C-alpha positions in Angstrom: 94.9 29.9 -36.0 97.5 30.3 -38.6 96.5 30.9 -42.2 97.7 27.4 -43.3 96.1 25.5 -40.6 92.9 23.4 -41.1 90.1 24.4 -38.9 88.0 21.1 -39.1 88.7 17.5 -40.2 85.5 15.8 -41.3 86.0 12.0 -40.9 83.6 9.6 -42.5 83.8 5.8 -42.4 81.9 4.1 -45.3 80.9 0.5 -46.1 78.5 -0.3 -48.9 76.8 3.1 -48.9 76.6 3.7 -52.7 73.0 5.1 -52.3 74.0 7.7 -49.6 77.8 8.5 -49.6 77.3 10.9 -52.5 74.7 13.0 -50.5 77.0 13.0 -47.5 80.0 14.3 -49.5 77.9 16.9 -51.3 76.6 18.2 -48.0 80.2 18.7 -46.9 81.4 20.2 -50.1 78.5 22.6 -50.2 79.4 24.3 -46.9 79.5 28.0 -46.6 82.8 27.6 -44.7 85.8 26.4 -46.6 88.7 25.7 -44.2 88.2 22.0 -43.7 89.5 18.6 -45.0 87.4 15.4 -45.8 88.9 12.1 -44.7 86.9 9.1 -46.1 87.7 5.6 -45.0 86.3 2.8 -47.2 85.8 -0.4 -45.2 86.2 -2.9 -48.1 82.9 -2.0 -49.8 81.8 -4.4 -52.4 79.4 -2.0 -54.1 80.2 1.4 -55.8 81.0 3.3 -52.7 84.7 3.6 -53.4 84.1 4.4 -57.0 81.8 7.3 -56.1 84.4 8.7 -53.6 87.0 8.6 -56.2 84.8 10.4 -58.8 84.4 13.3 -56.2 88.2 13.3 -55.6 88.8 13.8 -59.3 86.2 16.5 -59.7 87.0 18.5 -56.6 89.6 21.2 -57.1 89.4 23.4 -54.0 88.8 21.0 -51.0 91.2 18.3 -50.1 89.5 14.9 -50.1 91.6 12.1 -48.7 90.6 8.4 -49.2 91.9 5.6 -46.9 91.2 2.0 -47.9 91.2 -0.7 -45.3 92.9 -3.9 -46.3 90.2 -6.0 -44.7 86.5 -5.3 -43.7 86.7 -4.3 -40.0 84.2 -1.8 -38.5 83.5 1.9 -38.2 85.4 2.2 -35.0 88.6 1.0 -36.6 88.0 3.3 -39.6 87.5 6.3 -37.5 90.7 5.6 -35.7 92.5 5.6 -39.0 91.0 8.9 -39.9 91.8 10.4 -36.5 95.4 9.3 -36.8 96.0 11.4 -39.9 93.7 14.3 -39.3 95.3 17.8 -39.3 92.2 19.8 -38.2 92.1 21.8 -35.1 88.6 20.2 -34.4 87.3 16.8 -35.5 83.7 16.1 -36.8 82.8 12.4 -37.2 79.9 11.7 -39.7 78.3 8.5 -40.6 78.4 7.9 -44.3 74.7 8.4 -44.7 74.6 11.7 -42.6 74.1 15.0 -44.2 75.3 18.5 -42.8 73.2 21.6 -42.9 74.9 24.1 -45.2 76.0 26.4 -42.4 77.1 23.7 -40.0 80.9 24.1 -40.2 80.7 27.8 -40.3 78.6 27.8 -37.1 80.8 25.3 -35.4 84.0 27.3 -36.4 82.5 30.5 -34.9 81.7 28.9 -31.7 85.2 27.5 -31.3 86.8 30.8 -32.1 84.6 32.4 -29.4 84.8 29.8 -26.6 87.8 27.5 -27.3 85.9 24.4 -26.2 87.1 20.7 -25.9 83.6 19.7 -27.1 80.7 21.3 -28.8 77.4 19.5 -28.6 74.6 20.3 -31.1 71.2 19.2 -32.1 70.2 17.5 -35.3 67.2 16.3 -37.5 65.9 12.8 -38.0 65.5 12.1 -41.7 63.1 9.1 -42.3 64.5 7.1 -45.1 61.1 5.8 -46.1 58.8 8.9 -45.9 61.6 11.5 -46.3 60.1 13.3 -43.4 62.6 15.5 -41.5 61.9 16.1 -37.8 63.9 18.2 -35.4 65.6 16.4 -32.4 66.7 18.7 -29.5 68.8 17.1 -26.8 67.4 16.8 -23.2 70.4 18.9 -22.2 68.8 21.9 -23.7 66.5 22.1 -20.7 69.3 22.1 -18.2 72.5 23.7 -19.8 72.7 27.3 -20.5 73.4 27.7 -24.1 76.8 29.0 -25.3 78.2 28.8 -21.8 81.2 26.6 -20.9 80.4 23.8 -18.5 81.8 20.6 -17.2 79.8 17.4 -17.4 80.6 16.7 -13.7 78.3 19.7 -12.9 75.3 17.4 -13.8 76.7 14.1 -12.7 73.3 12.8 -11.5 71.7 13.0 -14.9 74.8 13.1 -17.3 74.0 9.9 -19.2 70.4 10.8 -19.7 71.3 14.2 -21.1 74.0 13.2 -23.6 73.7 10.4 -26.2 76.4 7.7 -26.7 77.3 8.8 -30.2 80.1 10.9 -31.8 78.2 12.5 -34.7 76.3 15.1 -32.7 79.6 16.5 -31.3 82.7 18.4 -32.4 85.9 17.5 -30.6 89.2 19.4 -30.2 91.8 17.1 -31.8 94.7 18.0 -29.3 92.4 17.2 -26.3 91.5 13.8 -27.8 95.1 13.0 -28.6 96.5 14.2 -25.2 94.0 12.0 -23.4 94.5 9.1 -25.8 90.8 8.5 -26.4 90.1 6.0 -29.1 87.1 4.3 -30.7 86.5 0.7 -29.8 87.2 -1.5 -32.8 83.8 -3.3 -32.8 80.8 -3.6 -35.2 78.2 -1.9 -33.0 78.2 0.8 -30.4 81.9 1.6 -31.3 81.5 5.2 -30.5 79.8 4.8 -27.2 83.0 4.6 -25.2 84.7 7.4 -27.3 81.8 9.8 -26.8 81.4 9.2 -23.0 85.1 9.2 -22.3 85.7 12.4 -24.1 82.9 14.2 -22.3 83.8 12.8 -18.9 87.3 14.1 -19.4 86.3 17.5 -20.8 86.9 20.7 -18.9 85.4 23.0 -21.5 82.2 21.6 -23.1 79.5 23.8 -24.7 76.0 23.2 -25.8 74.4 25.1 -28.8 70.8 24.9 -29.8 71.5 24.7 -33.6 70.3 21.7 -35.7 73.3 21.0 -37.9 73.0 17.5 -39.2 70.4 15.1 -40.6 70.6 11.5 -39.3 68.9 8.9 -41.3 66.6 6.3 -39.7 64.8 3.3 -41.1 67.6 2.6 -43.4 68.2 -0.9 -44.5 71.5 -2.4 -43.0 71.8 0.4 -40.5 74.2 -0.7 -37.6 71.5 0.1 -35.0 68.9 -2.4 -36.6 68.1 -5.7 -34.9 69.6 -7.7 -37.6 73.0 -6.1 -37.3 73.0 -6.0 -33.6 72.3 -9.8 -33.6 75.5 -10.4 -35.5 77.5 -8.8 -32.7 75.2 -9.0 -29.6 78.0 -8.4 -27.0 79.1 -5.0 -28.4 76.8 -2.9 -26.2 77.8 -4.6 -23.0 81.5 -4.2 -24.0 81.1 -0.5 -24.6 79.1 -0.1 -21.4 81.7 -2.0 -19.4 84.5 0.2 -21.0 82.7 3.3 -19.8 82.3 2.0 -16.3 86.1 1.1 -16.3 86.8 4.6 -17.3 84.7 6.0 -14.5 86.4 3.8 -11.9 89.9 4.5 -13.3 89.3 8.2 -12.9 87.6 7.9 -9.4 84.3 9.2 -10.8 82.0 6.4 -9.7 80.4 8.2 -6.7 79.7 11.3 -8.9 78.0 9.4 -11.8 76.7 6.3 -10.0 72.9 7.1 -10.2 73.0 8.3 -13.8 75.3 5.4 -15.0 73.2 2.6 -13.3 70.0 4.1 -14.8 71.6 4.2 -18.2 73.2 0.6 -17.9 69.9 -1.0 -17.1 68.2 0.7 -20.1 71.1 -0.2 -22.3 71.3 -3.8 -21.5 67.5 -4.2 -21.9 67.8 -2.7 -25.3 70.6 -5.0 -26.2 68.4 -8.1 -25.3 65.2 -6.8 -27.0 66.9 -6.0 -30.3 68.4 -9.3 -31.2 67.1 -12.6 -32.4 65.8 -15.3 -30.1 68.8 -17.6 -30.3 71.2 -14.7 -29.5 68.9 -13.5 -26.7 69.2 -16.7 -24.7 73.0 -16.7 -25.2 73.4 -13.1 -24.2 71.1 -13.4 -21.2 73.2 -16.4 -20.1 76.3 -14.3 -20.3 74.7 -11.5 -18.3 73.5 -13.8 -15.6 76.7 -15.6 -15.4 79.0 -12.5 -15.1 77.7 -9.5 -17.1 75.5 -8.0 -14.5 78.0 -8.4 -11.7 80.8 -6.9 -13.7 78.6 -3.8 -14.2 77.8 -3.6 -10.4 74.1 -4.2 -11.0 73.5 -7.0 -8.5 73.5 -5.1 -5.2 71.9 -1.8 -6.2 69.3 -0.1 -3.9 66.5 2.3 -5.1 68.8 5.1 -4.2 71.3 3.9 -6.8 69.0 5.0 -9.6 67.4 8.3 -10.8 63.9 7.0 -10.2 62.0 4.1 -8.7 61.0 2.9 -12.2 64.7 2.3 -13.2 65.4 0.5 -10.0 62.5 -1.9 -10.8 63.6 -2.4 -14.3 67.2 -3.3 -13.1 65.6 -5.6 -10.5 63.4 -7.3 -13.1 66.3 -7.7 -15.5 68.8 -9.3 -13.1 66.0 -11.8 -12.1 65.1 -12.7 -15.7 65.6 -16.3 -16.2 64.5 -16.9 -19.7 64.5 -14.5 -22.8 61.0 -15.6 -23.5 59.9 -13.5 -20.6 61.1 -10.3 -22.3 57.6 -10.1 -23.7 56.6 -9.0 -20.2 58.0 -5.5 -21.0 54.8 -4.9 -23.1 53.0 -4.8 -19.8 55.0 -1.8 -18.7 53.1 0.3 -21.2 50.6 2.5 -19.3 47.6 1.5 -21.3 48.0 -2.0 -20.0 47.3 -1.1 -16.3 43.7 0.1 -16.1 43.1 -1.3 -12.6 46.1 0.5 -11.1 45.0 3.7 -12.8 41.8 3.5 -10.6 44.1 2.9 -7.5 46.2 5.9 -8.4 43.3 8.3 -8.7 42.1 7.1 -5.4 45.5 8.2 -3.9 45.1 11.6 -5.6 42.0 12.3 -3.5 44.4 13.2 -0.7 46.2 15.8 -2.9 45.1 19.3 -4.0 48.1 20.5 -5.9 48.6 18.1 -8.8 50.6 19.0 -11.8 51.0 16.8 -14.9 54.4 16.9 -16.6 54.1 15.9 -20.2 51.6 16.8 -22.9 52.0 13.8 -25.2 49.8 10.8 -26.0 50.1 9.4 -22.4 49.5 12.9 -21.0 46.2 13.2 -22.9 45.2 9.8 -21.7 45.9 10.6 -18.1 43.9 13.8 -18.4 40.9 11.9 -19.7 41.2 9.5 -16.7 41.5 12.5 -14.4 38.2 13.9 -15.8 36.6 10.3 -15.4 37.7 10.2 -11.7 36.8 13.9 -11.2 40.4 14.7 -10.2 41.5 18.4 -10.5 44.8 19.0 -12.3 46.2 22.4 -11.4 48.2 22.7 -14.7 50.1 20.9 -17.4 53.7 21.3 -18.1 56.0 20.4 -21.1 59.5 21.0 -22.0 58.7 21.2 -25.7 58.6 24.9 -26.7 56.4 24.0 -29.8 53.7 22.7 -27.4 53.5 25.6 -25.0 50.5 27.9 -25.3 48.5 25.1 -27.0 45.9 23.1 -25.2 45.4 19.5 -24.3 42.1 18.2 -23.0 41.1 21.8 -22.1 44.3 22.6 -20.3 46.8 25.1 -21.6 50.3 23.7 -21.8 52.7 25.8 -19.8 56.4 26.2 -19.2 58.0 24.8 -16.1 58.0 28.2 -14.5 54.4 27.5 -13.7 55.4 24.9 -11.1 54.8 26.2 -7.5 56.2 25.1 -4.2 54.4 22.1 -2.6 53.1 20.9 -6.0 53.0 17.1 -6.7 54.3 16.7 -10.2 53.0 13.6 -11.9 55.7 12.3 -14.4 54.6 9.6 -16.8 57.9 9.3 -18.6 60.6 8.3 -16.1 63.2 9.5 -18.5 62.3 13.0 -17.6 62.7 12.7 -13.9 66.4 13.6 -13.6 65.9 16.5 -15.8 62.9 17.7 -13.8 64.7 17.2 -10.6 67.6 19.3 -11.7 65.3 22.0 -13.0 63.4 22.2 -9.7 66.6 22.3 -7.7 67.8 25.1 -10.0 64.7 27.1 -9.3 64.8 26.2 -5.6 61.2 24.8 -5.6 60.3 22.4 -2.9 58.1 19.9 -4.7 57.3 16.2 -4.9 57.8 14.1 -8.1 55.5 11.1 -8.6 57.1 8.4 -10.7 53.7 7.3 -12.0 55.1 4.5 -14.2 56.8 2.9 -11.3 53.6 2.7 -9.4 51.4 1.6 -12.4 53.8 -0.9 -13.9 55.5 -2.5 -10.9 54.7 -3.4 -7.3 56.1 -0.2 -5.9 54.0 1.4 -3.2 52.6 4.9 -3.9 54.8 6.6 -1.2 57.9 4.9 -2.5 57.2 6.1 -5.9 57.5 9.7 -4.7 60.8 11.6 -4.8 60.9 14.7 -2.6 62.9 17.8 -3.6 
């Protein structure tokens, strides 16, 4: 990199964020690394957001702060594209206007880029509760699969790609030339506008890298957040539009067979989320669209169990495409494990035929499962959890162990179906012949015990 080149362009769209934009800008200006520019795009705020930005521009003497002003209120996708068009940095970092960077974030990202020259860097972050101010670590599921600081291609994990990486831009750094060469743009829509951008970029990337560092604080429980039910209700079709755009991209690049299972698992969950997080009136309208053409356009109508990462998600997809009224969305409450006492008894009857049972997951449901195991006098060989902070501790008298404790011929009972593609990949990597029981598929749907088992 030449001396006069900018290493990182930090692009921040903002609309009515007077209570947060200052914290965001401060977190960038306080970086230990200095070779960057800040591009802020005000989307016609009617509060003091633009005034606060201009005050920082007047005070700041060492870092270039650029303000773009939209001539009409549009959306964050449109604003990010405007920032992208004028950015000069070798790499691009897209923040939301209420995010905050850790002080060493840009220095760490720059060092990784110099060492590995990636198209995309994926990093971890913190959740910052806007009500309690509690800050908790979030580590990507990819941490369990991807070797840290090693270049990989997303196609290497096509069967679980959409379960490993989120549909957001703000937990990734992008090489600008790579984005421009492939003409990848944000969708100009009010919600889920970075879903297509993030996935299209990763699907195209030839050099992606995962780092374990937590470099950003993402606020949750904030009023007027785009991901809240009220805001999604204003634009209920955005999630479908973004999901369809991703499928189109997969088809256009002949990637469907590679990503089929992961995508359909993701699509079923994403569309269910879109229905559950809007008001009742919009629910019926959106469901009518899905039934009329939305499901068919996403290739959801003729899926078999093998099309999904687990029997549970096949059942969710099947239930969704047969849903006739949004009033029946309340049935999803019955999918919680605590609602299925009778089937728990049947499950432990099945376990009498087994003698090498391993429980995967030491959370609340894991504790409940172990109490049931004790009640039905079922021996559990060991308890596994991916969370390093839990390992070595105990739950219901069992020490929580690493996945290395799994042995050949074990039956791994998985209570959270989201973990199944990760566990499957991990067991394949370790060449362990095991069986995975999708317990939630058996407990929550009419899927026979044998069909809820995946053999590896």
